[in-house]
C-alpha positions, 0 to 999 in steps of 0.5 A: 419775425417781428410783429407788424406795427399796430396802428392804434388810432388818431392822436390829434389833428393839426390845422394851420394859423397865422403867427400871433393869432392865438387870442383869435383862436381862443375866442373861437375854439373856446369861446364859441365851440366850448373846447378846452385849451391844453397847455403845450409843452414849454419847448413847443409853446415857444413856436406859438400856436395853441392846442385843444381837447377834442373828446379823447383826441386833440386839435392843434393849431400850429403857426405857419408863416406863409399861412394858407387856409385849408379850404378843402382838407378838414377835420370832421368833428362829431357833436351832440345837439347840432342845432344848438351848435349851429345857433351858437355859430350863427349868433357869433355872425358865422355862416354854417353851410348845411350838407345833407348828402351823407346818410344817417347824419346831420352835418354842416361846414363852417370856416374858423376865423382863419378860413380853415374848413370845419365839419361838424356832424351828428349821427341820425340813424335812418336819415336818408341822403337828400338831393342837394338843391341847385345853386339857383335855389340855395340861400345866399351865404351873404347880403346883397351889399356883401356880395358886391364887395366879394364880386369886386375882390374876385374881379380884381384878383382875376384882372390884376392877379393880386389881391385888392387893398382896402383903398381899391375898394374905397375908390370903386365904391366911393365910400369911406375908409372905415366903411370898407374896413368894417366890411372887410372885417365882417366878410372875414368873420363870416368865413367869406374871406381870409387874410394874413395879419400884418400883410398888405394885399393878403385877402383870399376869397373863400366863395366860388366865383360862380356863386357870386353876383355880377359886379355892379357900378354902385353899391346896394344899400341892403 
């Protein structure tokens, strides 16, 4: 009787990414997180994507033509000095979300440039699980002005069952095309929305509808 196969451990984790976005991935995973890139085997390199070393394991980003970000399923990355990492992400205009519900750990979540959910955690023995504050007392992840754009995107998708184009936001808020485009880039960079490069009406909202403010007729200046 042959022996049962032995599971030795985890070799790598793979996340999806849009086609042609390798440099965006490198700027985030190497430029901000500090991961070292691993050269892909030549035959696999033809498929696109990029690989990174992650301790003794690897993190692979593979191209998916009909890309959808992983909003729930996610890798959890163990780190040292989680406060320094949070500061680096915040300095890059990203918005880490703290979660104190896991005993003996400090952790937060953040979205990569494509909207994929990432968890970072540091062991903290003896740290109790905290009671989560209610949403009404939690600090908003976005400014009042950004919240109005997010509320419009949410309302538009609910009404028309498709994502708005930038011109739809321009008409609603009566602002210039550059202003709308810059806002869309900001929302994407902060992990509040995701888009598929080169595809029209591909905005996806990454914030729960219940966390958004009521849509107003005019934009706040703040």
